VOMAR-9326 format. One line per field, with one value per residue (C-alpha): x, y, z; residue number from 1. Coordinates in Angstrom, 1 decimal, m for minus. Last residue first. Example, Ala and Ser with C-alpha at 12.3 -4.5 7.8 and 13.67 -1.06 7.14 Angstrom:
// VOMAR-9326
x: c(13.7|12.3)
y: c(m1.1|m4.5)
z: c(7.1|7.8)
i: c(2|1)
END
This chain:
// VOMAR-9326
x: c(113.2|113.2|110.3|112.0|113.6|115.0|116.7|118.3|119.0|120.9|122.8|123.8|125.0|126.3|129.4|129.8|126.0|125.4|122.7|124.2|128.1|127.1|125.0|127.8|130.3|128.1|127.1|131.2|131.2|128.5|130.3|133.2|131.6|130.2|126.5|124.0|121.9|120.9|124.7|126.4|123.8|124.6|128.6|128.3|126.4|122.8|121.4|118.2|118.9|121.5|119.5|117.3|120.1|121.4|117.7|118.0|120.8|119.7|116.2|118.7|119.1|117.9|114.6|116.7|118.0|115.1|113.8|116.7|116.7|119.2|116.5|119.4|118.3|114.6|112.1|109.0|108.1|108.5|106.6|104.1|104.0|103.8|100.5|99.1|99.0|101.4|99.3|100.9|98.6|98.0|94.2|94.8|97.0|94.1|91.6|93.8|94.2|90.8|89.9|92.4|91.1|87.7|88.6|90.3|94.7|96.5|98.0|100.1|99.2|102.3|102.1|102.9|105.8|109.5|112.0|112.1|108.0|109.2|111.6|109.3|107.1|109.3|110.6|107.5|105.0|106.6|106.1|102.9|102.8|100.5|103.0|101.0|102.6|101.5|102.7|103.4|106.7|106.8|110.6|112.0|109.4|109.1|113.5|113.0|110.5|112.8|116.0|113.0|112.5|114.1|111.3|111.2|108.8|106.7|107.8|107.7|103.3|102.5|99.3|100.1|98.3|97.5|98.0|100.3|98.6|101.2|105.0|103.2|101.6|104.5|106.6|104.3|104.5|108.3|108.2|105.8|102.4|99.9|96.4|96.0|93.5|91.6|89.6|88.6|85.9|83.3|83.8|83.0|85.1|88.2|86.9|86.9|89.9|91.5|90.2|90.9|94.6|94.5|93.1|95.4|98.6|101.3|101.2|100.7|97.0|97.1|94.6|93.5|92.0|88.3)
y: c(95.9|93.9|96.6|96.6|100.3|99.2|96.7|99.7|101.1|97.9|97.7|100.9|101.0|97.6|99.8|99.1|97.9|95.4|93.6|90.0|91.7|93.5|90.0|87.8|89.9|89.8|86.3|85.5|88.2|85.9|82.7|84.1|84.7|81.1|79.7|78.8|81.8|83.7|83.0|83.8|86.7|88.6|88.3|89.8|92.7|93.0|96.5|95.0|95.8|93.7|90.5|91.2|90.7|87.5|85.9|86.5|85.4|82.1|82.1|83.0|85.7|85.8|87.3|90.5|91.1|91.0|93.6|95.4|95.3|93.2|90.6|88.2|84.8|85.2|84.6|82.9|80.3|83.0|85.1|82.4|81.7|85.6|86.4|82.6|84.0|80.7|78.1|74.6|71.6|69.1|69.7|72.3|74.0|74.4|75.5|78.4|79.3|79.2|81.0|83.8|84.4|84.7|87.1|89.1|89.6|92.5|90.6|88.4|84.5|82.4|79.0|75.6|77.1|75.5|77.7|77.0|77.9|81.1|82.0|81.7|84.7|86.6|89.0|88.8|89.5|92.7|91.9|92.4|88.4|85.6|82.7|79.5|76.4|73.4|71.0|67.6|68.2|69.7|69.8|70.5|72.8|74.6|75.1|75.9|78.4|80.3|80.7|82.2|84.9|84.8|84.8|86.6|89.2|88.4|89.1|86.4|86.4|82.8|80.9|76.9|74.2|70.8|71.6|69.5|71.4|71.1|71.4|73.9|76.0|76.2|77.1|79.6|81.2|80.9|83.7|85.5|87.5|83.5|82.2|78.5|75.9|77.3|74.3|74.9|73.3|75.1|78.1|81.4|80.1|80.3|84.0|84.7|83.5|85.3|89.0|87.7|87.6|90.0|92.5|91.5|92.2|90.2|87.9|83.6|82.3|77.9|75.3|72.2|70.9|70.2)
z: c(95.3|92.2|90.5|87.1|87.4|90.7|88.9|86.5|90.5|91.3|87.9|87.8|91.4|90.8|87.6|84.2|82.5|80.0|81.7|81.1|81.7|85.0|86.1|85.6|87.3|90.1|89.7|90.7|93.6|95.0|94.1|95.7|98.8|99.3|98.9|101.3|99.3|102.8|104.0|100.5|100.3|103.2|102.6|99.5|101.0|100.9|100.3|98.7|95.2|96.3|97.1|94.3|91.7|93.2|93.4|89.5|89.0|90.8|88.8|85.9|83.6|80.4|80.1|82.1|79.2|76.9|78.8|78.9|75.2|73.6|71.9|69.6|71.2|70.6|72.7|70.3|73.6|76.4|74.3|74.2|77.6|78.5|76.4|77.4|80.9|82.8|84.8|84.8|85.5|87.9|88.5|91.5|88.9|86.4|89.4|90.2|87.2|86.3|90.1|88.9|85.4|86.3|90.2|86.9|87.6|88.0|91.3|88.8|89.2|88.5|88.3|89.7|90.9|91.4|90.7|87.1|87.0|89.3|86.9|84.0|85.9|87.1|84.1|82.2|85.1|86.1|89.9|91.8|92.6|93.7|92.9|92.9|95.1|94.5|98.0|97.4|97.4|100.6|102.1|98.0|96.6|100.2|99.4|96.1|96.7|99.6|96.7|94.4|97.5|100.1|103.3|106.1|105.4|102.4|99.7|97.1|97.6|97.6|97.1|98.8|97.6|98.6|102.0|104.6|107.5|110.6|108.4|106.1|109.2|110.6|107.2|107.1|110.1|110.4|106.7|107.5|106.7|107.0|106.1|106.4|106.6|103.6|102.6|98.9|96.1|97.6|95.4|97.4|99.8|96.8|96.4|100.3|100.7|98.4|99.6|103.2|102.4|99.7|102.6|105.5|102.6|104.1|102.3|102.6|101.7|102.7|100.9|101.3|98.2|99.0)
i: c(210|209|208|207|206|205|204|203|202|201|200|199|198|197|196|195|194|193|192|191|190|189|188|187|186|185|184|183|182|181|180|179|178|177|176|175|174|173|172|171|170|169|168|167|166|165|164|163|162|161|160|159|158|157|156|155|154|153|152|151|150|149|148|147|146|145|144|143|142|141|140|139|138|137|136|135|134|133|132|131|130|129|128|127|126|125|124|123|122|121|120|119|118|117|116|115|114|113|112|111|110|109|108|107|106|105|104|103|102|101|100|99|98|97|96|95|94|93|92|91|90|89|88|87|86|85|84|83|82|81|80|79|78|77|76|75|74|73|72|71|70|69|68|67|66|65|64|63|62|61|60|59|58|57|56|55|54|53|52|51|50|49|48|47|46|45|44|43|42|41|40|39|38|37|36|35|34|33|32|31|30|29|28|27|26|25|24|23|22|21|20|19|18|17|16|15|14|13|12|11|10|9|8|7|6|5|4|3|2|1)
END
């Protein structure tokens, strides 16, 4: 049986995932956590095969934390289970080391299919999203198109800015210097075709980056 840890700050979500997986007799739930420090302790103790992770749990820093987990626990396959917009976050998650992205709007059949595929060593993405990214045009200048072109690190910086973090805070969290943060902000303004930080943050919040 595959050992699974579930990390989500909603208790009903944790219980629901556990119930779904228990019903298959293929997975052993070895941890259910709601905060970043609990997750790291659990991963260190259990060394699970699969981590089902909501990026927004307290004490976690999104994609940066995801990359850190992948580096520290390379044998654990990470599945992002999130309510963030799939067309923006799915490929960012994969690029940051996740083995799959499952939206919280998925049916239980899709969820179990995804976990089974990931547990066997494959990558899971919604078929429509995968095709959209494979076929996307570099000339797509819609708002969604511009967000799709952001790198994983740019999305991280944007997410932190949207949550009111200052340059100094972002530099500390991402382990980069403040000048680099300023460079990312300038790049984001240009890529998202906005003229001010306030406009960029308001637009980001429309896409649930906050």
